[in-house]
C-alpha positions in Angstrom: 148.8 7.0 -186.1 150.0 6.9 -182.5 148.1 7.8 -179.4 150.1 11.0 -179.0 149.3 12.1 -182.5 145.6 11.6 -181.7 145.9 13.6 -178.6 147.7 16.4 -180.6 144.8 16.5 -183.2 142.2 16.6 -180.4 144.1 19.4 -178.6 144.1 21.4 -181.8 140.4 20.9 -182.4 139.5 21.8 -178.8 141.8 24.9 -178.7 140.4 26.3 -182.0 136.9 25.9 -180.6 137.9 27.7 -177.4 139.6 30.4 -179.5 136.5 31.0 -181.6 134.5 31.3 -178.4 136.9 33.9 -176.8 135.1 37.2 -176.5 138.0 39.5 -175.8 141.8 39.8 -175.8 141.9 38.8 -172.1 140.3 35.5 -172.8 142.7 34.8 -175.7 145.6 35.6 -173.5 144.4 33.1 -170.9 144.0 30.5 -173.6 147.5 31.1 -174.9 148.9 30.6 -171.3 146.9 27.4 -170.9 148.5 26.0 -174.1 152.0 27.3 -174.2 152.8 28.0 -170.5 155.3 25.9 -168.5 152.6 23.5 -167.5 150.4 24.2 -170.6 148.5 21.4 -172.4 150.6 21.6 -175.5 153.9 21.9 -173.5 153.0 18.7 -171.6 152.3 16.8 -174.8 155.6 17.9 -176.3 157.4 16.5 -173.2 155.7 13.2 -173.9 157.6 12.9 -177.2 160.5 11.5 -175.3 158.4 8.4 -174.6 157.3 7.9 -178.2 158.5 4.9 -180.2 161.7 6.0 -182.0 160.3 5.0 -185.4 157.2 7.2 -184.9 158.9 10.0 -183.1 160.0 12.1 -186.2 156.5 12.1 -187.7 154.9 12.8 -184.3 157.4 15.6 -183.7 156.6 17.2 -187.1 152.9 17.0 -186.3 153.5 18.6 -182.9 155.4 21.5 -184.5 152.6 22.0 -187.1 149.9 22.0 -184.4 151.9 24.6 -182.3 152.5 26.8 -185.4 148.8 26.6 -186.4 147.6 27.5 -182.9 150.0 30.4 -182.6 148.9 31.8 -186.0 145.2 31.3 -185.1 145.7 33.1 -181.8 147.5 36.0 -183.5 144.8 36.3 -186.1 142.1 36.2 -183.4 143.8 38.8 -181.3 144.0 41.2 -184.4 140.3 40.7 -185.0 139.3 41.4 -181.4 141.6 44.4 -181.1 140.1 46.0 -184.3 136.6 45.3 -183.1 137.3 46.8 -179.7 138.8 49.9 -181.3 135.8 50.3 -183.6 133.4 49.9 -180.6 135.3 52.5 -178.6 135.3 54.9 -181.5 131.6 54.5 -182.0 131.0 55.2 -178.3 133.2 58.3 -178.4 132.0 59.7 -181.6 130.8 63.3 -181.5 127.8 64.5 -183.4 129.0 67.8 -184.8 125.4 68.7 -185.8 124.0 68.3 -182.2 123.3 71.5 -180.3 126.0 72.5 -177.8 125.4 72.6 -174.0 124.2 75.9 -172.8 127.0 78.1 -171.3 126.9 81.3 -169.4 128.7 84.4 -170.6 130.2 86.6 -167.9 130.1 90.4 -168.1 131.6 93.4 -166.4 130.7 94.3 -162.8 128.4 97.3 -162.7 131.1 99.4 -161.1 133.6 98.5 -163.9 130.9 99.2 -166.5 130.4 102.7 -165.1 134.2 103.2 -165.0 134.4 102.2 -168.6 131.6 104.7 -169.5 133.4 107.5 -167.5 136.6 106.8 -169.4 134.8 107.2 -172.7 133.1 110.4 -171.6 136.2 112.1 -170.4 138.2 110.8 -173.4 135.8 112.8 -175.6 136.9 115.9 -173.5 140.5 115.1 -174.3 141.5 113.3 -171.1 143.9 110.4 -170.9 144.1 107.8 -168.2 147.0 108.0 -165.7 147.3 105.4 -163.0 149.4 105.0 -159.9 150.2 102.6 -157.0 147.7 101.7 -154.4 150.5 101.6 -151.7 151.7 105.2 -151.2 153.9 107.2 -148.8 152.5 109.6 -146.4 154.4 112.4 -148.2 152.6 111.7 -151.5 149.2 111.0 -150.1 149.1 114.0 -147.8 152.0 116.4 -147.6 152.3 116.9 -151.4 148.6 117.7 -151.4 148.9 120.6 -148.9 148.0 118.4 -145.9 151.0 118.6 -143.4 151.1 116.3 -140.4 149.4 118.8 -138.1 146.7 119.8 -140.5 143.2 119.4 -139.0 141.8 118.0 -142.3 143.7 114.8 -141.8 140.8 113.8 -139.5 138.7 113.5 -142.7 140.8 110.5 -143.9 140.9 107.4 -141.7 144.2 106.1 -142.9 145.3 102.5 -143.0 149.1 102.1 -142.5 150.9 99.2 -144.1 153.5 99.2 -141.4 151.8 100.1 -138.2 153.2 100.9 -134.7 152.2 98.6 -131.8 149.9 96.6 -134.1 147.4 99.5 -134.6 146.7 100.0 -138.3 145.7 103.7 -137.5 149.2 104.5 -136.1 152.0 105.0 -138.6 155.4 103.3 -138.2 158.6 105.1 -139.1 158.4 104.6 -142.9 154.9 106.0 -143.1 153.8 103.6 -145.9 150.0 103.6 -146.3 147.2 102.3 -148.4 146.2 105.4 -150.4 143.1 107.1 -149.1 142.2 108.7 -152.4 143.6 108.8 -155.9 144.8 112.4 -155.6 148.5 111.4 -155.2 148.3 110.1 -158.7 147.7 113.8 -159.8 151.1 114.7 -158.2 152.7 111.8 -160.1 151.0 113.0 -163.4 152.3 116.6 -162.9 155.8 115.3 -162.3 155.7 112.9 -165.3 154.0 115.1 -167.9 154.5 118.5 -169.4 151.6 121.0 -169.4 149.1 121.2 -170.9 148.0 118.2 -168.8 144.5 116.6 -169.0 144.2 113.3 -167.1 141.8 111.2 -165.2 143.0 108.8 -162.4 140.7 105.9 -161.7 141.6 103.5 -159.0 140.9 101.7 -155.7 141.3 103.4 -152.3 141.2 102.4 -148.7 140.1 103.9 -145.4 139.7 102.7 -141.9 136.0 102.9 -141.7 133.1 100.7 -140.4 131.2 99.1 -143.2 127.6 100.0 -143.6 125.1 100.8 -146.4 127.0 103.9 -147.5 130.6 103.3 -146.4 133.3 100.7 -147.0 137.0 100.3 -146.1 137.6 99.6 -149.8 136.1 101.8 -152.6 136.9 103.2 -156.0 137.4 106.8 -157.1 137.8 108.6 -160.4 139.6 112.0 -160.3 140.5 114.4 -163.0 143.2 117.1 -163.4 143.7 119.8 -165.9 146.8 122.1 -165.9 147.2 124.8 -168.5 148.0 128.5 -168.8 144.4 129.8 -169.0 142.1 127.4 -167.1 139.4 128.8 -164.9 136.5 127.9 -162.7 134.2 128.6 -165.6 135.9 126.0 -167.7 135.5 123.5 -164.8 131.8 124.3 -164.4 131.1 124.0 -168.2 132.9 120.7 -168.4 131.2 119.1 -165.4 127.8 120.2 -166.6 128.4 118.5 -170.0 129.6 115.4 -168.1 126.5 115.2 -165.9 124.2 115.5 -168.9 126.1 112.9 -170.8 126.0 110.5 -167.8 122.4 111.1 -166.5 120.5 112.7 -169.4 120.0 116.0 -171.0 117.3 117.0 -168.5 119.8 116.9 -165.6 120.1 120.2 -163.7 123.4 121.0 -162.0 124.7 123.5 -159.4 128.0 124.5 -157.7 128.1 125.0 -153.9 131.0 126.2 -151.8 133.1 123.4 -150.4 136.5 122.8 -148.7 139.4 120.6 -149.8 143.0 121.3 -148.8 144.3 120.7 -152.3 142.0 123.2 -154.1 141.2 126.8 -153.7 138.5 127.8 -154.3 136.7 124.5 -153.7 133.2 123.5 -154.7 130.7 120.7 -154.3 129.0 119.7 -157.6 125.3 118.7 -157.3 122.8 117.2 -159.8 119.1 117.2 -159.6 117.9 114.2 -157.6 117.9 111.1 -159.9 115.0 109.6 -157.9 112.4 112.4 -157.7 113.8 114.7 -160.5 114.3 117.5 -158.1 110.9 117.7 -156.4 112.3 116.4 -153.1 112.2 112.9 -151.6 113.8 110.8 -148.9 116.7 109.9 -151.2 117.9 113.5 -151.5 116.9 114.6 -148.0 113.9 116.6 -149.4 116.4 119.0 -151.0 116.0 117.9 -154.6 119.7 117.7 -155.1 122.4 115.0 -154.9 126.2 115.7 -154.5 128.2 113.6 -156.9 131.7 115.1 -156.7 134.0 117.7 -155.3 136.1 120.0 -157.3 138.1 123.3 -157.4 141.1 125.1 -158.7 144.4 123.4 -157.9 146.1 125.0 -154.9 149.4 126.7 -155.8 151.2 124.6 -153.1 150.0 121.4 -154.9 151.2 122.7 -158.2 154.7 123.4 -156.8 154.7 119.9 -155.3 154.1 118.5 -158.7 156.9 120.6 -160.2 154.6 123.1 -161.9 155.2 126.9 -161.6 151.9 128.4 -160.3 152.9 131.8 -161.6 152.9 130.4 -165.2 150.2 127.6 -165.0 147.0 127.0 -163.2 144.6 124.1 -163.2 141.5 122.5 -161.8 140.7 119.1 -160.4 137.7 117.1 -159.5 137.0 113.8 -157.8 134.1 111.4 -157.5 133.3 108.1 -155.8 132.8 105.6 -158.5 130.8 103.4 -156.2 128.4 106.3 -155.4 128.0 107.1 -159.1 127.1 103.4 -159.7 124.6 103.4 -156.9 122.9 106.5 -158.2 122.9 105.3 -161.8 121.2 102.0 -161.0 119.2 103.0 -157.9 121.1 100.5 -155.7 120.2 101.0 -152.0 123.3 99.5 -150.3 127.0 99.9 -151.1 127.8 96.5 -149.7 126.0 94.8 -152.6 128.7 96.0 -155.0 131.3 94.0 -153.0 129.2 91.0 -152.2 130.0 88.8 -155.2 126.4 87.7 -155.0 125.4 86.3 -158.5 121.7 87.0 -157.8 122.6 90.7 -157.6 125.2 90.8 -160.4 122.9 89.0 -162.9 120.6 92.0 -162.8 123.2 94.0 -164.8 123.6 92.4 -168.2 126.6 93.3 -170.3 126.7 96.9 -171.4 124.6 98.3 -168.6 
């Protein structure tokens, strides 16, 4: 046996030992490069075949090929074992115990204002009302003139209007197109009368906007729910009976109610609807100004001018309407002292109202 053959046998023995000690695929790759690379140990020995005795060269060449094939096969087998072991280890690390308890997760719920709106929808649905909605951006004509509030009407001072397109950068001054953020949901009643055929019985919940300073009882953004009934034989007595049942359903059977004279340009006659104070029960306290009563909405018989604007003949049909501040109803229902809390997005406040309350 020649010296080159001895060196080949020794290289195979050393390489197999190194291969057995390789801990991962990266180490095996490094060993392969050190053996079969351009300057690798086996490559160098194969170059030495040219110096071998011609009589010994064939046998030594066959041995070199056998060593190379054996090492390549051993490296391939070792890589397969390491890859399978690595995959098994990763699967074991990533295994999920389906019987383990899940992480705690928090379930959201409706905002208290939306919960009250949902309850109002259900209450009025029992009275035969359907929901009718309209756009938050309105025209001056729909928001005011169709509701018997012409440009020179003094009652316009009751609504601090925000104009979408303002003149001279002042949101209180209208530009030529008169586009506004609606100040109440009453224009939706006009849309309902124009879209539906009497008898009409709808509620119009939605968001409204007014140019007001924000304090404990006022906001520039708020919610309203208004109702409209148009039929041949509606009366103020029908309105009173329906609102009394509504108040008792919302606040309890012991709730007392009353009508007081009021003024709204779009109803005639107009009334304010009061309920016995929800804090003191009617005995008189600071919350109700010692009167024992709280006003929760305004109402009245629809003005003939408004019926005509809605495409309804006031000689054939009449109707009644009512409107309430959804935010105020929510404050009264839960005894919340400050309107700003409803818009604060403060989780410490909102978590006090679990789902369904």
